C-alpha positions in Angstrom: -16.6 -21.6 -1.9 -17.4 -24.6 -4.3 -14.8 -26.9 -5.7 -16.5 -28.4 -9.2 -15.7 -32.0 -10.1 -17.8 -35.6 -11.5 -17.7 -39.1 -10.6 -17.8 -38.8 -15.2 -14.0 -37.6 -14.7 -13.0 -40.0 -13.7 -12.5 -42.0 -17.4 -10.4 -45.8 -16.5 -6.5 -45.4 -19.0 -5.4 -48.8 -18.0 -1.5 -49.0 -18.4 -1.4 -44.6 -19.9 0.3 -42.4 -18.1 -2.4 -40.2 -17.9 -4.2 -41.5 -14.6 -7.9 -39.6 -14.8 -8.6 -41.1 -11.7 -6.1 -38.6 -10.1 -8.3 -35.7 -10.0 -10.8 -37.4 -7.6 -7.8 -38.2 -5.5 -6.7 -34.8 -4.9 -10.5 -34.4 -4.2 -10.9 -37.0 -1.8 -7.8 -36.0 -0.4 -8.8 -32.5 0.6 -12.4 -34.1 1.8 -9.7 -36.2 4.3 -8.1 -33.6 5.6 -11.2 -31.5 6.0 -10.2 -28.4 4.1 -13.7 -29.0 2.2 -16.8 -30.8 2.7 -19.0 -32.6 0.5 -21.6 -30.0 0.9 -18.6 -28.2 -1.3 -18.8 -29.8 -4.4 -20.7 -28.6 -7.5 -21.4 -31.1 -10.2 -20.9 -29.3 -13.3 -23.7 -29.7 -16.4 -22.6 -31.2 -19.5 -21.9 -28.9 -22.2 -24.2 -28.4 -25.5 -23.1 -28.4 -28.6 -23.4 -25.2 -29.1 -21.1 -24.8 -26.4 -18.2 -27.1 -28.8 -19.2 -25.7 -32.0 -17.4 -22.2 -30.2 -14.4 -23.6 -30.1 -14.2 -26.4 -32.3 -15.3 -27.1 -35.5 -18.8 -28.8 -36.6 -16.7 -32.1 -37.8 -15.1 -32.5 -34.5 -17.9 -31.4 -32.6 -20.1 -34.0 -34.1 -17.0 -36.8 -33.2 -17.2 -35.7 -29.2 -21.1 -36.0 -29.1 -21.5 -38.7 -31.4 -18.2 -40.6 -29.8 -17.5 -41.5 -33.4 -13.5 -41.3 -33.7 -11.5 -43.3 -35.8 -8.1 -44.8 -34.6 -6.1 -41.9 -36.6 -7.8 -39.5 -34.0 -6.7 -41.9 -31.2 -2.9 -42.1 -32.4 -3.3 -38.1 -32.9 -4.4 -37.4 -29.2 -2.2 -40.6 -28.2 -4.9 -42.2 -26.1 -7.2 -45.2 -26.8 -10.4 -42.7 -27.3 -13.6 -45.0 -25.8 -16.9 -43.3 -24.7 -16.0 -43.0 -21.1 -12.6 -40.9 -22.1 -14.9 -39.0 -23.8 -17.9 -38.8 -21.0 -14.8 -37.9 -18.9 -13.8 -34.7 -21.4 -17.2 -33.3 -21.9 -18.0 -33.3 -18.2 -14.5 -31.7 -17.9 -15.4 -29.2 -19.9 -18.6 -28.4 -18.6 -16.4 -28.5 -15.4 -14.6 -25.1 -16.5 -17.4 -22.9 -17.6 -19.2 -23.4 -14.0 -16.1 -23.0 -13.1 -15.6 -19.7 -14.8 -19.3 -19.0 -13.7 -18.1 -19.4 -10.4 -15.0 -17.1 -10.7 -17.0 -14.2 -11.8 -19.6 -14.1 -8.7 -17.1 -15.0 -6.4 -13.9 -14.7 -7.2 -12.3 -18.1 -7.8 -13.7 -20.8 -9.3 -12.6 -24.6 -9.0 -12.3 -27.1 -11.6 -11.4 -30.0 -9.8 -9.7 -31.1 -13.5 -9.8 -29.5 -17.0 -6.8 -28.4 -18.9 -7.3 -29.5 -22.6 -5.4 -26.9 -23.5 -3.8 -29.3 -26.3 -7.3 -29.8 -28.6 -7.5 -28.3 -31.3 -10.3 -26.5 -33.2 -10.6 -29.3 -35.5 -8.8 -31.5 -34.0 -7.2 -33.4 -30.6 -3.5 -33.8 -29.5 -1.5 -34.7 -26.3 -4.3 -36.3 -24.6 -7.0 -33.8 -25.1 -9.9 -34.1 -27.3 -12.1 -31.0 -25.5 -10.8 -27.1 -25.1 -12.3 -26.6 -22.2 -10.5 -23.3 -21.6 -11.2 -21.2 -24.8 -15.4 -22.9 -24.7 -15.8 -21.6 -21.3 -14.2 -17.6 -22.3 -16.0 -18.1 -26.0 -18.8 -18.6 -24.1 -18.8 -15.8 -21.6 -17.3 -13.7 -24.1 -20.9 -14.5 -26.2 -23.8 -14.0 -23.1 -21.2 -10.2 -22.9 -20.2 -11.5 -19.2 -16.8 -10.3 -20.1 -15.0 -8.6 -22.6 -11.6 -9.9 -22.0 -9.6 -13.1 -21.2 -6.4 -13.4 -20.2 -5.4 -17.8 -20.7 -2.5 -18.4 -17.3 -0.8 -22.0 -18.5 2.2 -23.1 -16.5 1.4 -26.7 -17.2 4.8 -28.0 -18.3 4.2 -28.1 -21.9 3.1 -25.0 -24.0 -1.0 -24.9 -24.3 -0.7 -25.5 -28.3 -4.2 -25.3 -29.0 -5.0 -23.2 -26.4 -2.9 -20.6 -28.9 -4.4 -21.5 -32.1 -8.0 -21.1 -31.3 -7.4 -17.7 -29.7 -4.8 -16.7 -32.2 -6.2 -13.8 -34.1 -8.5 -13.1 -31.2 -7.1 -10.0 -29.6 -9.8 -10.1 -26.7 -8.4 -12.9 -25.1 -4.6 -13.1 -24.0 -3.0 -16.7 -24.0 0.7 -16.9 -21.9 2.3 -20.1 -21.8 5.0 -20.6 -20.4 6.1 -24.2 -21.1 9.8 -26.4 -21.2 11.4 -25.7 -24.0 12.8 -29.1 -25.5 9.2 -30.9 -24.8 6.0 -31.8 -26.3 4.7 -30.3 -28.4 7.6 -30.8 -31.3 6.3 -27.2 -32.6 4.8 -25.0 -30.9 2.2 -22.4 -32.2 2.3 -18.9 -31.2 0.7 -17.5 -27.5 0.3 -13.7 -27.4 3.3 -14.3 -24.6 5.7 -17.7 -24.8 8.3 -18.4 -22.6 10.0 -21.3 -22.8 13.4 -22.5 -19.6 15.9 -25.0 -19.8 15.1 -28.9 -18.5 16.0 -28.8 -15.5 15.1 -25.3 -14.2 14.3 -25.2 -10.4 12.4 -23.5 -8.8 14.4 -20.0 -8.0 14.6 -19.2 -11.6 11.5 -20.2 -13.1 9.7 -18.1 -10.2 12.2 -15.3 -10.8 10.6 -15.8 -14.1 7.0 -15.7 -13.2 7.3 -12.7 -11.3 8.8 -10.6 -13.7 5.8 -11.7 -16.7 2.9 -12.2 -14.7 2.4 -9.0 -13.4 3.1 -7.4 -16.8 0.5 -9.7 -18.2 -2.5 -8.9 -16.1 -1.3 -5.2 -16.3 -0.7 -5.3 -20.0 -4.4 -6.7 -20.8 -6.7 -6.1 -18.4 -8.7 -9.1 -18.3 -12.0 -9.5 -16.7 -11.3 -13.4 -16.0 -8.1 -15.4 -16.2 -8.2 -19.0 -16.4 -5.0 -20.4 -14.3 -3.3 -23.9 -16.5 -2.2 -25.5 -12.8 0.0 -28.6 -14.4 1.5 -30.1 -11.4 3.8 -31.4 -14.5 7.0 -28.6 -13.6 8.1 -30.7 -10.5 10.7 -32.6 -10.3 9.5 -36.3 -10.0 7.3 -35.5 -13.0 7.5 -38.5 -15.8 7.4 -36.1 -18.5 7.2 -32.5 -17.8 12.0 -32.1 -17.6 11.4 -29.3 -14.9 13.0 -28.9 -11.6 10.3 -27.3 -9.2 9.7 -29.4 -6.1 6.6 -29.1 -4.2 7.1 -25.3 -2.5 8.1 -24.4 -5.2 5.2 -25.0 -6.8 3.0 -24.0 -4.2 5.2 -20.7 -4.5 4.4 -20.5 -7.9 0.3 -21.1 -7.0 0.1 -18.4 -4.7 2.1 -16.0 -7.1 -0.9 -16.3 -9.0 -4.0 -16.0 -7.0 -2.1 -12.9 -5.4 -1.1 -11.0 -8.4 -5.3 -12.1 -9.4 -6.9 -11.1 -6.3 -4.8 -7.7 -5.8 -6.0 -6.5 -9.2 -10.0 -7.6 -8.8 -8.9 -10.4 -11.9 -11.6 -13.5 -10.8 -9.5 -16.8 -11.9 -10.9 -20.0 -12.6 -8.2 -22.7 -11.9 -7.9 -26.1 -14.6 -5.5 -28.9 -13.6 -4.5 -30.5 -16.1 -1.5 -32.3 -16.8 0.5 -33.9 -13.5 2.8 -37.6 -14.4 4.6 -38.2 -10.8 6.4 -41.7 -11.0 4.8 -41.1 -7.5 0.7 -41.1 -7.9 0.6 -39.6 -5.0 2.8 -36.6 -5.5 0.5 -35.4 -8.9 -2.2 -35.6 -6.1 -0.9 -34.2 -3.8 0.8 -31.0 -6.0 -3.0 -30.5 -6.7 -4.4 -30.6 -4.1 -1.8 -27.9 -2.9 -3.2 -26.0 -5.7 -6.8 -26.1 -4.8 -6.0 -25.0 -1.1 -3.7 -22.1 -2.7 -7.5 -21.6 -4.6 -9.0 -21.5 -1.7 -7.0 -19.8 0.5 -6.6 -16.7 -1.5 -11.0 -16.6 -0.7 -10.7 -15.7 2.9 -10.8 -11.8 3.4 -8.0 -9.8 4.5 -8.7 -8.2 7.7 -9.2 -4.6 7.9 -7.0 -2.6 8.8 
């Protein structure tokens, strides 16, 4: 079982609430704990111009490949767009493409990063420049590897960019369960949106998920699901506003993987947001999510 990661993911963002080094820290934690070995880590290829154009317009694609961003672009993305930041977003996109391909080959693919669900066709938002989720799905659709896909977005914030890109694409079902009163202020329309109140804890959150997800998977019958497993639903996150415990988040993750596996739906994992007051908490949540993905790869005992 491979975990996709590149050192390019770790772009420095001094003083910013988004710490790109959280992905590398989560991988190192898994290595220390023996959950994975160094030889299990796969380096992704960078996406091509043609890949980016599947989900993004020509002007934005030129900016991403040429690092020719304006101050207004940085302001809209809510982060200073440096060459290292752009390189990190490009690498994360290649990582999600590879994770999706690994999922089709073996049932589960893990990108130790990714999840740029706020990136729109022609601009970036919410710390996201490139919508790796959309690029990966559209590439596989174009190649005829899949006919239908589902996005299971359980980040605390709505996947507005993903919803916008796929608004008129009936091949892709976008499901987002998120906070009603947090960013983005203006929500897009997903195939299914479930909005939850601030402070929602384990019991209410998991009940909503257990009610909705089976209907989503049964209704759209995807050939691939991309699971956006934001750590920002944690009760001590600075931006999420939910009240989930680490144990509750593990139950969330286990449910997603088990429901996909039960239906034979390959699932690619991306980690997305996470801004806990203690950096180590975000790292632990991401590591736990990847552990649940790894567990779902273990064949069931016969009989």
